[in-house]
N, C-alpha and C positions, 0 to 999 in steps of 0.2 A: 818664829811668830812675826807677824806683820800687823800694823795698825795703820789705817789710812781710809778716810772717807772717799776722798778723791782717788779711787783706785788706780787710774791709769797715771795721773801726775804724780803720785806717790810710788810709781814703779811696781805696783802689784801685779800687773800683767807680765812684766819681765820676770819677777820673782815666781810667778806661777808656771810660766814656761820652763824656767830653769829647773824648778822642782819636778815637773811632769817628766822632763827628759832625763834628768840625773839622779834624783833623790827619791823618787817613789818607791815604796817598799823598804826604804832605809830609814825614813824619817817621817814625821807627821808635820803638815804645815797647818798652822792656825791663822786664819785670816779674820781680823776684826775690821769689818767694812760694812757699808750700807749698799755696796755695789752688788749687782745681780750676777754673782759668781756661784756656779753650781757646786754643791758638795759632790765629791767623788771619793773612792777609796784613798785614804791618806790625806785627805783635804777636808778640814772642818771649817765652816763659816760661821761666825758670830756677828748677827746684824743688830741686835738689840742691846748692845753693850755701851752704856754711857760713859763719858770721861769721868775719871776719879771714882768710879763705882767699885763696889767690893767685887763684883764679877771680873772687872778689868784687872784688878789687882791680882786676883786668883789666877788669871791667864798668864800675867806676867810671872807670878811664883811658880807656875807649873811648866814653864817653857825653858829651854836650854839656850837659845840663841835668838837674837832679835835681828831682823832684816828690814831695811828701808832703803831700797834702791831708787829714791825719789829722783825725779827730774827737775823739781824746783821746790825749794823750802826756804824760809826766813831763818828761823831758829826752832829746831825740832824738839817740841815738849815731849813727844813720845820717845825720843832718844834719851832725853833726861830721865823719863819714867823707867825706861829699860835699864839705864845705868843704875839708877837707884835700887832697882830690883836685883842688881848682881848678875846681869846678863851681858855676855860679849855681844858687840854689835858689828853688823856689816852694813855700811850705809855709804851713800854717795858723798863726794866732796863738794857739796854746795851749801850756800847760805852760812849759817853758824854752826853747821854740823861738825866741821873740823875742830871747832873749840870744845866740843863735847867729847870726841873720841880721841884717845891717845893711841896713835897708830901702833899696832902689834902688841899693845899692852892692854887696853880695854876694848879693842875691836880693831876692824879694818875699814879703811876708806877706799872706795873704788871711784872710777869715772862714770858719768852719766851713761846710761844704756851699755855698759860694759858686761855683757853676759858672761864672758869668759872669766873675768876677775871675780865676778859675783859668784860663779860655780866653784872656782878655786878657793876662794876664802871660806865659803860654806863648807866645802869638802874638808878643808883643814880642821874646822870646828866640830863637824860631825864625826870625823874619823878619830878625834883625839879628845875624849872626856877629860883627861888631866889638864890639857890645855884651856878646855871650856871653863873648867872650875877655877884655874888660876886667873884667867882673864876676867871671869865673873866677880871674883873676889877683888880684884884690882878695880873693876868698874864701880863696885859698891863703895870702895874707899875713895875713889875719885869723886863720886857723887857727894859723900859726906864731906870731903876736903874742900871742893871747889863750889858746890851748888846747894849748900845748906841755906834754907830759906831765912832762918832766924838770923844767921851770921851775915848773909847778903843784905838783909834789912838793916842790921846794926851798922855795916859798912856804909851803906847808902845814907843813913841818918847822920853818921859822922861827917861823910863828905859834905852834905847839905849844911850841917851846922857849921863847918869849918869855912864855908863860903858866905855865911850870913852875919 
């Protein structure tokens, strides 16, 4: 699964090329984007899915792996959503993404435009369902431990209160 409105900046084009050359017939690629990407065998495009919608949550729940080979990002909310959904993630080492993914535990970090690493990491996850499940469980646990909204708000309140 991939989520990104700015398809090229978020690396959707790279993921699409890797999928077509290596994974077509072995996996299905779900693209959530507003970009003009045609559907074809094994590639499903969802254009009218809003952030935080039940439709988006259903897509996260029904997917096995999240990929975001983005070329630029500040702090990836979609990676946090995938983590919370219990999905292993393959994403680039940019912005705050390395703070979200624990290498080889909750996902894999790759370099920008590194099609070889993207292919290898996806291959690892596609070929090994047990590894996907294990990493997905660790992803969900990490989301609960480090990115719980109520706990973060409490810590922020305590920080502000201690400074006032």
